[in-house]
C-alpha positions in Angstrom: 22.1 -55.0 15.9 22.1 -58.0 13.6 23.5 -61.2 15.2 26.8 -62.2 13.6 26.4 -65.6 12.0 28.6 -68.6 12.8 30.8 -70.6 10.5 28.4 -73.4 9.7 25.6 -71.0 8.8 27.9 -69.0 6.6 29.1 -72.1 4.8 25.5 -73.0 4.0 23.8 -69.6 3.5 26.2 -66.7 3.0 26.6 -65.0 -0.3 23.1 -65.7 -1.8 19.9 -64.5 -0.1 17.0 -65.1 -2.4 14.2 -62.5 -2.5 10.6 -63.3 -2.8 10.0 -65.8 -5.6 13.7 -66.2 -6.5 15.5 -69.6 -6.6 16.4 -71.0 -3.3 19.6 -72.5 -4.7 22.2 -70.1 -6.2 21.5 -70.0 -9.9 24.1 -70.4 -12.6 24.1 -67.1 -14.6 25.6 -68.7 -17.7 25.8 -65.5 -19.8 28.7 -63.5 -21.2 26.8 -60.2 -21.4 24.1 -58.2 -19.7 21.6 -55.9 -21.4 21.0 -52.2 -20.7 18.4 -49.8 -21.9 20.6 -46.9 -22.8 24.2 -46.0 -23.6 24.8 -43.8 -20.5 24.1 -46.7 -18.1 26.7 -48.9 -19.6 29.1 -46.0 -19.9 28.9 -45.4 -16.2 29.7 -49.1 -15.6 32.8 -48.9 -17.8 33.9 -45.8 -15.9 33.4 -47.5 -12.5 30.9 -44.9 -11.5 28.1 -47.5 -10.9 28.0 -51.1 -9.8 26.5 -53.7 -12.1 27.1 -56.4 -14.6 28.0 -56.0 -18.2 30.6 -58.7 -19.1 31.4 -61.9 -17.2 35.1 -61.4 -17.6 34.8 -58.6 -15.0 31.8 -59.6 -12.9 29.1 -62.3 -12.9 26.3 -62.7 -10.3 27.1 -66.4 -9.6 30.8 -65.8 -9.2 30.2 -62.8 -7.0 27.8 -64.6 -4.7 30.4 -67.4 -4.1 33.2 -64.8 -3.6 31.0 -63.1 -1.0 30.5 -66.3 0.8 34.3 -66.9 1.0 34.8 -63.3 2.1 32.3 -63.9 4.9 34.0 -67.1 6.0 37.4 -65.4 6.1 36.1 -62.2 7.7 37.2 -60.0 4.8 35.7 -57.0 3.2 35.4 -58.7 -0.2 36.8 -61.4 -2.4 37.3 -62.2 -6.1 37.2 -65.6 -7.7 39.9 -66.6 -10.2 40.3 -69.5 -12.6 42.8 -71.3 -10.4 44.8 -71.0 -7.2 47.9 -70.1 -9.2 46.0 -67.2 -10.8 44.9 -66.1 -7.3 48.5 -66.0 -6.0 49.7 -64.2 -9.2 46.9 -61.6 -9.0 47.4 -61.1 -5.3 51.1 -60.1 -5.9 50.9 -58.6 -9.3 48.1 -56.2 -8.2 50.7 -54.3 -6.1 53.9 -55.1 -8.0 55.4 -54.1 -11.3 58.7 -54.4 -13.1 61.5 -53.3 -10.7 59.8 -54.4 -7.6 60.6 -57.1 -5.1 58.8 -59.5 -2.7 59.9 -61.8 0.1 58.4 -65.2 0.6 58.8 -68.2 2.8 60.7 -71.0 1.1 58.3 -73.5 2.5 55.6 -73.1 -0.1 53.9 -75.1 -2.9 56.3 -75.9 -5.8 54.2 -74.1 -8.3 54.2 -71.0 -6.3 58.0 -71.3 -5.7 58.4 -71.5 -9.5 56.0 -68.6 -10.1 57.9 -66.3 -7.7 61.4 -67.5 -8.5 61.2 -67.9 -12.3 58.1 -66.5 -13.9 57.8 -63.2 -12.0 61.5 -62.7 -12.6 60.8 -62.6 -16.3 58.3 -59.8 -15.6 61.0 -57.8 -13.7 59.8 -58.7 -10.2 62.4 -60.4 -7.9 61.7 -62.7 -5.0 63.9 -63.5 -2.0 63.1 -66.7 -0.3 63.6 -67.0 3.5 63.3 -69.7 6.1 60.1 -69.1 8.0 61.9 -70.4 11.1 64.5 -67.6 10.9 64.4 -64.8 13.4 62.5 -61.6 12.7 65.8 -59.8 12.4 67.2 -62.3 9.8 64.0 -62.2 7.7 64.0 -58.5 7.9 67.4 -58.4 6.2 65.7 -59.8 3.1 63.7 -56.6 2.6 64.7 -53.9 0.2 63.3 -50.3 -0.4 61.4 -51.7 -3.4 59.9 -54.7 -1.5 56.1 -54.7 -1.8 54.8 -57.8 0.0 55.6 -60.8 2.3 54.1 -64.2 1.5 53.6 -67.5 3.3 51.3 -70.5 3.6 49.4 -71.2 6.8 50.2 -74.8 6.4 52.9 -75.4 3.8 52.4 -77.8 0.9 53.8 -80.4 1.0 56.0 -79.9 4.1 53.1 -79.4 6.4 54.9 -76.7 8.5 52.7 -74.1 10.3 53.4 -70.5 9.7 53.9 -68.1 12.6 51.4 -65.6 11.2 51.8 -63.0 13.9 55.6 -63.0 13.5 55.3 -62.6 9.7 52.6 -59.9 10.1 54.9 -57.9 12.4 57.8 -58.2 9.9 55.7 -57.2 7.0 54.1 -54.2 8.7 57.4 -53.0 10.2 58.5 -52.7 6.5 55.3 -51.0 5.4 54.0 -53.9 3.2 51.1 -56.3 3.5 51.3 -59.9 4.5 49.7 -62.3 2.0 48.8 -65.7 3.3 47.7 -68.8 1.3 45.1 -70.4 3.6 44.2 -73.3 1.3 45.0 -76.2 3.6 43.4 -75.1 6.9 40.5 -73.2 5.2 38.7 -70.6 7.4 37.1 -73.4 9.3 40.4 -74.1 11.1 42.2 -70.7 10.8 41.3 -67.2 9.8 44.7 -65.4 9.1 43.1 -61.9 9.3 42.6 -62.5 13.0 46.4 -62.9 13.4 47.4 -59.8 11.4 47.4 -61.0 7.7 46.2 -58.5 5.2 45.3 -60.6 2.1 44.4 -64.3 1.9 44.5 -66.5 -1.1 43.0 -69.9 -1.8 43.2 -72.7 -4.2 39.4 -73.4 -4.1 40.2 -76.6 -6.1 41.1 -78.2 -2.7 39.0 -78.4 0.4 36.6 -75.6 -0.5 35.4 -77.6 -3.5 36.2 -80.9 -1.7 35.2 -83.2 -4.6 37.8 -82.6 -7.3 35.1 -81.2 -9.7 36.5 -77.7 -10.5 39.7 -75.8 -10.6 39.5 -72.3 -9.0 41.1 -69.8 -6.8 40.1 -66.8 -4.6 41.7 -63.6 -3.4 40.3 -62.1 -0.1 41.1 -58.7 1.2 40.9 -57.9 5.0 40.4 -54.2 4.2 42.9 -53.5 7.1 46.1 -52.5 5.2 46.5 -48.7 5.0 47.6 -48.2 1.4 47.5 -44.4 1.7 50.0 -44.5 4.6 52.4 -46.2 2.2 51.4 -44.2 -0.9 54.9 -44.0 -2.2 55.2 -47.8 -2.2 51.8 -48.4 -3.9 51.3 -45.8 -6.6 49.0 -48.1 -8.5 46.4 -47.8 -5.8 47.2 -44.3 -4.5 47.7 -42.3 -7.7 45.4 -41.6 -10.7 44.8 -44.5 -13.1 45.1 -43.2 -16.7 43.1 -46.1 -18.0 40.1 -44.9 -15.9 40.1 -41.2 -16.5 42.4 -40.4 -13.6 40.5 -42.3 -11.0 42.4 -43.0 -7.7 41.3 -46.4 -6.2 42.0 -45.6 -2.6 40.1 -42.3 -2.8 37.2 -43.7 -4.8 36.7 -47.1 -3.2 38.3 -46.9 0.3 38.6 -50.4 1.8 37.5 -51.9 -1.5 40.4 -50.3 -3.4 42.7 -53.3 -3.7 40.0 -55.7 -5.0 38.5 -53.0 -7.3 41.9 -52.5 -8.9 42.4 -56.3 -9.2 39.1 -56.6 -11.2 39.3 -53.4 -13.1 42.9 -53.9 -14.3 44.0 -57.5 -14.0 40.7 -59.3 -14.8 40.2 -56.7 -17.6 43.6 -57.3 -19.1 44.5 -60.9 -18.2 41.1 -62.5 -17.8 41.7 -65.5 -15.4 38.0 -65.9 -14.5 36.2 -69.0 -13.4 33.1 -70.1 -15.4 29.8 -69.5 -13.5 29.3 -73.3 -13.6 32.6 -73.9 -11.8 31.6 -71.3 -9.2 28.3 -73.1 -8.7 30.1 -76.4 -8.1 32.4 -74.7 -5.7 29.4 -73.4 -3.8 28.1 -76.9 -3.4 31.4 -77.8 -1.8 31.4 -74.8 0.5 28.0 -75.8 1.9 29.6 -78.9 3.6 33.0 -77.5 4.3 32.3 -77.2 8.0 31.4 -80.9 8.1 34.2 -82.3 6.0 37.2 -80.5 7.5 36.8 -82.0 11.0 36.5 -85.5 9.5 39.6 -84.9 7.4 41.5 -83.9 10.5 40.3 -86.8 12.6 41.3 -89.3 10.0 44.6 -87.7 9.4 45.4 -87.7 13.1 44.7 -91.4 13.2 46.9 -92.1 10.2 49.7 -89.9 11.4 49.7 -91.8 14.8 49.7 -95.1 13.0 52.6 -94.2 10.7 54.6 -92.7 13.6 54.4 -96.0 15.4 55.4 -98.2 12.5 59.1 -99.2 12.4 59.2 -99.1 8.6 58.5 -95.4 8.7 61.5 -93.1 9.1 59.6 -89.9 9.9 56.2 -88.3 9.9 55.3 -84.6 9.7 51.9 -83.7 11.0 51.3 -80.8 13.4 48.8 -82.8 15.4 51.5 -85.1 16.7 52.9 -83.8 20.0 56.5 -84.3 18.9 56.1 -82.4 15.6 58.2 -79.3 15.1 55.0 -77.3 14.3 53.0 -78.6 17.2 53.3 -75.5 19.4 52.3 -73.2 16.5 49.4 -75.5 15.6 48.2 -75.3 19.2 48.1 -71.5 18.8 46.8 -71.0 15.3 45.0 -74.3 14.6 43.5 -75.6 17.9 40.7 -77.4 16.0 43.1 -79.2 13.7 45.2 -78.3 10.7 44.0 -80.3 7.7 44.0 -83.8 6.3 47.4 -83.6 4.6 50.5 -85.1 6.2 53.9 -86.0 4.9 56.2 -88.9 5.8 59.2 -90.8 4.6 60.0 -94.5 4.6 63.2 -96.2 5.6 65.0 -96.9 2.4 65.4 -94.7 -0.7 63.3 -93.0 -3.4 62.5 -96.4 -4.9 61.1 -97.6 -1.6 58.5 -94.7 -1.7 57.6 -95.7 -5.3 57.1 -99.4 -4.4 54.9 -98.4 -1.4 52.7 -96.0 -3.5 52.3 -98.5 -6.4 51.1 -101.1 -3.9 48.2 -99.0 -2.6 44.7 -100.0 -3.7 42.1 -97.7 -2.0 44.5 -94.7 -1.9 45.0 -93.3 -5.4 48.1 -91.7 -7.0 46.8 -88.4 -8.3 48.1 -84.9 -8.9 45.7 -83.5 -6.4 45.2 -83.0 -2.8 42.5 -82.2 -0.3 39.3 -83.8 -1.6 37.0 -86.4 -0.1 39.0 -89.3 -1.4 42.4 -90.3 0.1 45.2 -89.7 -2.4 49.0 -89.8 -2.4 51.8 -88.1 -4.3 55.6 -88.2 -4.4 56.4 -84.4 -4.8 60.0 -84.9 -5.8 58.8 -87.0 -8.8 55.6 -85.1 -9.5 54.6 -81.6 -8.3 58.1 -80.4 -7.5 60.1 -82.2 -10.1 61.1 -78.9 -11.8 63.1 -78.0 -8.7 66.8 -78.8 -8.2 67.8 -80.9 -5.2 69.0 -77.7 -3.4 65.6 -76.0 -4.2 63.8 -79.1 -3.0 65.6 -78.9 0.4 64.9 -75.2 0.6 61.2 -75.9 0.1 61.2 -78.6 2.7 60.8 -81.4 0.2 63.1 -84.4 0.8 63.6 -87.0 -2.0 61.7 -89.6 0.2 58.8 -87.3 1.1 55.4 -88.8 0.5 52.4 -86.5 0.6 49.3 -88.2 1.8 46.0 -86.4 1.6 43.7 -88.3 4.0 40.1 -88.3 2.9 36.8 -88.8 4.6 36.3 -92.5 4.0 36.2 -94.9 7.0 39.6 -94.5 8.6 40.0 -98.2 9.3 39.8 -98.9 5.5 42.5 -96.2 4.9 44.7 -97.8 7.6 44.2 -101.3 6.1 45.3 -100.1 2.7 48.4 -98.4 4.1 49.2 -101.5 6.2 49.0 -103.9 3.3 51.2 -101.6 1.1 53.8 -101.5 3.9 53.8 -105.2 4.1 54.8 -105.5 0.5 58.1 -103.6 1.0 
C-alpha cells in the first residue's frame, strides 16, 4: 500500500509527476486547442466517452495539474480551477441550482458573496435566506424550504474573522438532504480541511493565500465525493436525470463520485467559460509550493499583532480567534488548532474618520483591495469591499462602520508593529 503523503510534500509535488525526460517543473501549456488524428477520437471527447484535451475552455493540462494538487491538499476526489474566487462560488452553487430554487447561507460572509447570493442570484430566480451562524440548529433549520439546495458558510469569515462551526452546519445541511459548501480561503487546507468535519464541497479564492504573492486572480471548486446525490435524486435532477445536451447521459450513473465536477465542467465551463489562463495556473502553483511555509508565519505574525492591538488603550476592540477572549476562540481550538490565518479585524476608539486617519498614516502597511498575500495590507470594508451594503446589511454581515481589516504579512513582525505604533501615535 502506497504511503499517504503529508501536507508539505503535497504542496511541493502533488498534481504533476513528470515521466522520464519530461520537465521537472510543471509546464505552461499555452494552447487553446489540441490536435487529433481522426474525427471519431474528437467526437468521443465531445460526448464525454473518453478523457482528453481538445479545447482549453473545458480542460487544460496545466490547469488540471494545479487543480489536482488542490484536491490532494483538501482531501477531495477532484477539483476544477476557475477564473476567480467569485466564479468558484457561483459555479459551486449554480451547478446544483436553477430558477425556482433556494439556498441558505451564513450572513457572516464576504461582501461580494453576500451580493452574489442576495442580489445577482435573485435575478436568475434563485433565492437566498441569510442566517446567523451562531443561531441554534433548530433556528437555522427554519430557514430551509422544500426547494432548498445547499447550505453555505466560510470557515473563517471575511472580514469579521468568525469561525464557522462546520460540524453543526454539516448536520443541518444533511438533515435537510442538501450539501454543505464551505469557502476555505482564509485557513487554507494547511490549517483546516472542512471535508474532515462533514463539509461536502469546498471553494477557494486562490487569489489569496494559495497564490500568496498577489500575482494572479483565480478560484477553485473541490468536491469531497461524499454527498449521495442519488439518495436525493428528486432535489438534484441535473445530476441524477438524463442531460439532453449530452445525448441523455446521466452524470451520477456515468461518473459516480466525479459526477458533480464533470457536470460543472461539461455544462458551466462549456456555457459560461470562467476559466483561468494556463499562465495564471502556473503562477498559482508556484505559490502552492510554499503554502505550508507561509501560512504558519502569517499566523505567528497575526497573533503578535492581535495581542499588541488588544493591549493598546486607543483600540476599542480586536477580533482574532487566536486571542483567548475572542468569541470564536473555542471553535478555533477545535477546527484550527494550528492557527486560523493572518487576517484580523479591529476598531479604534472614535468614529469612521478615526479609522481613515489611522490607515492614511501607515507607511509599511499598504491600503489595497486585497488580502492574504506576503505583504501586510489594510482595508476599511465599510468604505471599500462592502460599500454596496446598507448599514443594516453591514451589521448582518458582521461589518461595523469602524471595522478595519488587517492582513498581516510575512515581513519581520517588529517592523509591522513599529508601523502600526507610529500610525496610532498620530491619532
